[in-house]
C-alpha positions as CSV (number, residue, x, y, z in Angstrom):
1,M,12.6,26.5,76.7
2,T,9.1,25.1,76.7
3,I,6.4,27.5,78.0
4,S,3.7,25.8,80.1
5,F,0.1,27.1,79.8
6,A,-3.0,26.6,81.9
7,I,-6.5,27.8,80.8
8,V,-9.1,29.4,82.9
9,G,-12.5,29.5,81.1
10,C,-13.6,26.8,78.7
11,G,-16.4,28.6,76.7
12,R,-16.8,29.4,73.1
13,I,-13.3,30.5,72.4
14,V,-11.3,27.8,74.2
15,K,-11.1,25.5,71.1
16,K,-9.0,28.2,69.3
17,H,-6.5,28.2,72.1
18,L,-6.5,24.4,72.4
19,D,-5.9,24.0,68.7
20,A,-3.1,26.7,68.6
21,L,-1.3,25.2,71.6
22,K,-1.3,21.8,70.0
23,E,0.5,23.2,67.0
24,L,3.2,25.1,68.9
25,G,6.2,22.9,69.7
26,E,7.5,25.2,72.4
27,A,4.1,25.3,74.2
28,R,2.7,22.8,76.6
29,L,-0.8,22.8,78.0
30,V,-0.8,21.4,81.6
31,A,-4.4,21.9,82.7
32,V,-7.8,23.6,82.1
33,C,-10.4,25.0,84.4
34,D,-14.0,26.2,84.3
35,V,-16.6,26.6,87.1
36,V,-19.0,24.6,84.9
37,A,-17.7,21.0,85.3
38,E,-19.1,19.8,81.9
39,K,-17.2,22.5,80.0
40,A,-14.0,21.9,81.9
41,E,-14.3,18.1,81.4
42,K,-15.0,18.5,77.7
43,A,-11.9,20.7,77.2
44,G,-9.7,18.6,79.4
45,I,-10.6,15.4,77.5
46,E,-10.1,17.0,74.1
47,A,-6.7,18.3,75.2
48,G,-5.7,15.2,77.1
49,V,-4.9,17.2,80.3
50,P,-6.4,17.4,83.8
51,W,-9.4,19.6,84.3
52,Y,-10.6,21.5,87.4
53,T,-13.5,23.7,88.5
54,S,-11.3,26.0,90.6
55,Y,-8.2,27.8,89.2
56,D,-6.8,27.8,92.8
57,D,-6.9,24.0,92.8
58,M,-5.4,23.9,89.3
59,L,-2.5,26.3,90.0
60,V,-1.6,24.8,93.4
61,K,-1.4,21.4,91.7
62,H,0.4,22.7,88.7
63,P,3.1,25.1,89.9
64,E,5.0,24.5,86.7
65,T,2.6,26.8,84.9
66,D,4.3,29.7,83.2
67,V,1.3,31.4,81.6
68,V,-2.4,31.5,82.6
69,S,-4.8,32.1,79.7
70,V,-7.9,33.9,81.0
71,L,-10.8,33.1,78.7
72,T,-13.7,33.9,81.1
73,P,-16.5,36.5,80.4
74,S,-15.2,39.9,79.7
75,G,-16.5,41.5,82.8
76,M,-14.7,38.9,84.9
77,H,-11.3,39.4,83.4
78,P,-10.1,42.0,85.9
79,A,-10.9,40.0,89.1
80,H,-9.5,36.8,87.7
81,V,-6.3,38.4,86.3
82,I,-5.6,40.4,89.5
83,D,-6.3,37.4,91.8
84,I,-4.1,35.0,89.8
85,V,-1.2,37.4,89.5
86,E,-1.3,38.4,93.2
87,K,-1.4,34.8,94.4
88,Y,0.6,32.9,91.9
89,K,2.8,35.5,90.0
90,K,2.0,34.0,86.5
91,H,2.2,35.7,83.1
92,I,-1.2,36.3,81.7
93,V,-2.8,35.9,78.2
94,C,-6.2,37.7,78.4
95,E,-8.9,37.4,75.8
96,K,-10.5,40.6,74.4
97,P,-11.6,43.0,75.6
98,M,-9.1,43.0,78.5
99,A,-11.8,44.7,80.7
100,L,-15.0,46.7,80.3
101,K,-14.1,49.6,82.6
102,L,-11.0,51.6,82.1
103,E,-10.3,51.7,85.8
104,D,-10.3,47.9,85.8
105,A,-7.8,47.8,82.9
106,D,-5.5,50.2,84.8
107,R,-5.7,47.9,87.9
108,M,-4.8,44.9,85.8
109,I,-1.8,46.7,84.2
110,H,-0.6,48.0,87.6
111,T,-0.9,44.6,89.3
112,C,1.0,42.8,86.6
113,D,3.7,45.5,86.6
114,T,4.2,45.5,90.3
115,N,4.4,41.7,90.4
116,G,6.9,41.5,87.5
117,V,4.7,39.5,85.1
118,R,3.6,40.1,81.6
119,L,0.0,40.9,80.5
120,F,-0.7,39.9,76.9
121,I,-4.1,40.9,75.4
122,V,-5.3,38.7,72.5
123,K,-5.7,40.7,69.3
124,Q,-5.1,37.9,66.9
125,N,-6.4,39.6,63.7
126,R,-3.2,41.8,63.7
127,Y,-1.4,38.6,62.5
128,N,-3.7,38.0,59.5
129,L,-1.6,38.0,56.3
130,P,-3.5,40.8,54.6
131,V,-3.4,42.9,57.7
132,Q,0.3,42.4,58.0
133,I,1.1,43.6,54.5
134,L,-1.3,46.6,55.0
135,R,0.6,47.6,58.1
136,K,3.9,47.3,56.3
137,K,2.7,49.5,53.5
138,L,1.6,52.1,56.1
139,D,4.9,52.0,57.9
140,E,6.7,52.6,54.6
141,G,4.5,55.7,53.9
142,G,2.9,54.0,51.0
143,F,-0.5,55.5,51.5
144,G,0.7,59.1,51.9
145,K,-1.8,61.2,53.8
146,I,-4.6,59.0,55.2
147,V,-8.1,60.2,54.4
148,L,-10.5,57.6,55.6
149,G,-10.5,54.3,57.5
150,T,-13.6,52.0,57.8
151,V,-14.4,48.8,59.6
152,R,-17.6,46.8,59.1
153,V,-18.7,44.0,61.3
154,R,-21.8,42.4,59.8
155,W,-22.3,39.2,61.8
156,C,-25.2,37.0,62.8
157,R,-25.9,36.3,66.5
158,T,-29.3,34.9,67.1
159,Q,-31.3,34.9,70.3
160,E,-30.0,31.3,70.8
161,Y,-26.4,32.7,71.0
162,Y,-27.3,35.2,73.6
163,D,-29.3,32.7,75.6
164,S,-26.4,30.1,75.5
165,D,-24.8,31.7,78.6
166,P,-26.3,33.9,81.3
167,W,-23.6,36.5,81.0
168,R,-24.1,37.2,77.3
169,G,-25.9,40.4,76.3
170,K,-25.4,42.0,79.8
171,W,-23.7,45.3,80.3
172,A,-21.9,44.1,83.5
173,L,-20.2,41.1,82.0
174,D,-20.4,41.2,78.2
175,G,-20.9,44.7,76.7
176,G,-22.6,45.4,73.4
177,V,-21.6,44.7,69.8
178,I,-18.8,47.3,69.9
179,A,-17.2,45.9,73.1
180,N,-17.6,42.2,72.2
181,Q,-17.8,41.5,68.4
182,A,-16.2,44.6,67.0
183,S,-13.4,45.1,69.5
184,H,-10.8,43.4,67.3
185,H,-11.8,45.6,64.3
186,I,-11.6,48.8,66.3
187,D,-8.2,47.7,67.5
188,L,-7.1,47.3,63.8
189,L,-8.6,50.7,62.8
190,E,-6.7,52.4,65.6
191,W,-3.5,50.5,64.9
192,M,-3.7,51.7,61.3
193,L,-4.9,55.3,61.8
194,G,-3.2,56.3,65.1
195,E,-4.4,58.3,68.0
196,P,-8.2,59.1,68.1
197,V,-9.1,62.5,69.4
198,S,-13.0,62.5,69.3
199,V,-15.9,60.2,68.5
200,M,-19.6,60.5,67.9
201,A,-21.9,57.4,68.0
202,M,-25.4,56.0,68.1
203,N,-26.7,52.5,68.6
204,G,-29.9,50.4,69.0
205,T,-31.2,47.0,69.9
206,Y,-33.2,45.6,67.0
207,L,-33.4,41.8,66.7
208,S,-32.4,40.3,70.0
209,K,-33.9,40.5,73.5
210,I,-30.8,41.7,75.4
211,E,-29.7,44.5,77.6
212,V,-27.0,45.7,75.3
213,D,-27.0,47.0,71.7
214,D,-26.9,44.7,68.7
215,T,-26.1,47.5,66.3
216,C,-23.8,50.5,66.5
217,A,-22.3,53.1,64.3
218,A,-19.5,55.6,65.1
219,I,-17.5,58.4,63.4
220,I,-14.0,59.0,64.8
221,R,-11.6,61.9,64.2
222,F,-7.9,60.9,64.5
223,S,-5.0,63.2,65.4
224,S,-3.8,63.0,61.8
225,G,-7.1,64.5,60.6
226,A,-8.2,61.2,59.1
227,I,-11.8,60.1,59.7
228,G,-12.7,56.6,60.9
229,I,-16.1,54.9,60.5
230,V,-17.2,51.9,62.5
231,E,-20.3,50.0,61.6
232,A,-21.0,46.9,63.7
233,T,-24.0,44.7,64.1
234,T,-25.0,41.2,65.2
235,A,-28.3,41.6,63.5
236,T,-27.2,40.4,60.0
237,R,-29.5,37.7,58.8
238,P,-29.5,34.8,58.0
239,K,-25.7,34.4,58.4
240,D,-22.4,36.2,58.9
241,L,-21.7,38.6,56.0
242,E,-18.3,40.3,56.6
243,G,-15.7,41.6,59.0
244,S,-13.8,44.1,56.9
245,L,-11.2,46.9,57.0
246,S,-10.7,49.7,54.4
247,I,-7.9,52.3,54.3
248,L,-7.9,55.2,51.8
249,G,-5.0,57.5,51.3
250,E,-3.6,60.0,48.8
251,K,-1.3,57.4,47.1
252,G,-3.6,54.4,47.2
253,S,-6.2,52.3,48.9
254,C,-6.8,48.9,50.4
255,V,-9.8,46.8,51.2
256,I,-9.6,43.7,53.3
257,G,-12.8,41.7,53.5
258,G,-13.9,38.1,54.2
259,F,-15.7,37.4,57.5
260,S,-12.5,37.6,59.6
261,V,-10.5,40.5,58.0
262,N,-8.8,37.7,56.0
263,K,-9.3,38.4,52.3
264,M,-7.5,41.0,50.3
265,I,-10.2,42.5,48.1
266,E,-8.6,45.7,46.7
267,W,-4.9,46.7,46.6
268,N,-4.5,49.8,44.4
269,F,-1.4,52.1,44.6
270,A,-0.1,54.6,42.0
271,D,3.5,53.5,42.4
272,E,2.8,49.7,41.9
273,S,2.5,47.8,38.7
274,E,-0.4,45.5,37.8
275,T,1.9,42.6,38.4
276,Q,2.7,43.8,41.9
277,K,-1.0,44.3,42.6
278,E,-1.9,40.8,41.4
279,N,0.8,39.3,43.5
280,V,-0.6,40.9,46.7
281,L,-4.2,39.9,45.8
282,K,-3.1,36.3,45.1
283,N,-0.7,35.7,48.0
284,F,-2.2,37.6,50.9
285,N,-5.4,35.8,51.5
286,E,-6.5,33.2,54.1
287,N,-9.5,31.0,54.5
288,P,-10.2,30.5,58.2
289,P,-13.0,28.2,59.2
290,N,-14.8,30.9,61.3
291,V,-14.8,34.5,62.4
292,Y,-11.9,33.9,64.8
293,G,-9.5,33.4,61.9
294,F,-6.1,31.7,62.1
295,G,-4.4,34.4,64.2
296,H,-4.4,32.7,67.6
297,L,-1.6,30.4,66.5
298,R,0.6,33.3,65.4
299,Y,-0.4,35.4,68.4
300,L,0.5,32.7,71.0
301,E,3.7,32.0,69.1
302,S,4.6,35.7,69.6
303,V,3.8,35.4,73.3
304,I,6.1,32.5,73.7
305,D,8.8,34.3,71.8
306,S,8.4,37.5,73.9
307,I,8.7,35.5,77.2
308,Q,11.7,33.4,76.0
309,N,13.6,36.4,74.6
310,G,12.5,39.2,76.9
311,T,11.1,41.2,74.1
312,R,8.0,43.4,74.0
313,G,4.8,41.7,72.8
314,L,2.8,43.3,70.0
315,V,-0.2,43.8,72.3
316,E,0.6,44.0,76.0
317,G,-1.4,45.8,78.6
318,L,-1.1,49.5,77.6
319,E,-1.5,48.7,73.9
320,G,-4.6,46.7,74.7
321,R,-6.0,49.6,76.8
322,K,-6.0,51.9,73.8
323,S,-8.9,50.3,72.0
324,L,-10.8,49.9,75.3
325,E,-10.6,53.6,75.8
326,L,-12.0,54.3,72.4
327,I,-14.8,51.7,73.0
328,N,-15.7,53.4,76.2
329,A,-15.8,56.7,74.4
330,I,-18.2,55.3,71.8
331,Y,-20.6,54.2,74.5
332,E,-20.1,57.5,76.3
333,S,-21.2,59.3,73.1
334,V,-24.2,56.9,72.8
335,E,-25.4,57.8,76.3
336,T,-24.8,61.6,76.1
337,G,-25.7,62.1,72.4
338,K,-22.6,64.3,72.1
339,E,-19.2,64.1,70.6
340,V,-16.7,62.8,73.2
341,K,-13.1,64.0,73.3
342,L,-10.3,61.6,74.1
343,R,-8.7,61.4,76.7
344,F,-11.6,61.3,79.1
345,E,-13.1,59.7,82.2
346,P,-16.2,57.7,81.5
347,K,-19.3,58.9,83.4
348,W,-22.3,57.6,81.5
349,S,-21.0,54.5,79.6
350,K,-22.9,51.4,80.7
351,L,-20.0,49.1,80.2
352,G,-19.2,47.0,83.2
353,K,-22.2,48.2,85.1
354,T,-25.3,46.4,86.4
355,R,-28.7,47.7,85.5
């Protein structure tokens, strides 16, 4: 059964979705939409499908759509997802982060549940080859007791990037470096280390004229006792440096680097031979063309499989909410200057709020 997709939002990320859908034999793109006609037209021409400036017009004219991919600015995801689901009862693929405010994420999940549709949150880096073998090793107990997990996002985003769209760099629609650029990496850290119980963070805005932060650091305590460290910045100059993940345990350690959590740097375990180590280092690397990596293809393939076979997706609504709660807790700590306990109700976090 072929699954038909329509896209809402034709900004920076749309090309990854267009390219992935072209490669998937059981997927068919029927139309694209953006309120900016030039963006919609460009994406439509590239994909060879009709384009629209209203998703209502698009979905009325294309009732065959099975899945709507919502690629609009982060702060707009809740309104768009809820409206589309209530009106048209379509499954949803939503880019990260699913929302900026926890209450909005909860509304999205509730709306999809009550209307009998699926809500898939894009976390494509979970499908990177080195990430997959790391997760397998954890599931097998190969690390033993986890001591420390670290993610580093050292990327370059110039003023030109923030000025390219009016929503960028705003608390209400974009969020800072943790909510935007580092959200995938925080998801990976939480996926590997489990449930966070508290976080302490600080941030700053150093090289860009924006509302939000361009640099943030956080220390997280997990229920296992392990410590997590998040370092994220868009103030790396003159170009992207890395997007990395490290896990250290009593039986071994792993470092995944590259600029898209895509390159196995270190794989050291007491119970493995040098030959086994070299095999992992050789065979579990990828060379994606940019920080988005190759994972959109695998992610959308898993979405199609989940719909066709009625199986649970790797990252649906509640799973996507987990990292959003931690992200909100990081910004709550930033504003209060205190350690924040999970689970909590955000009071001071600026995410999703206008100035």
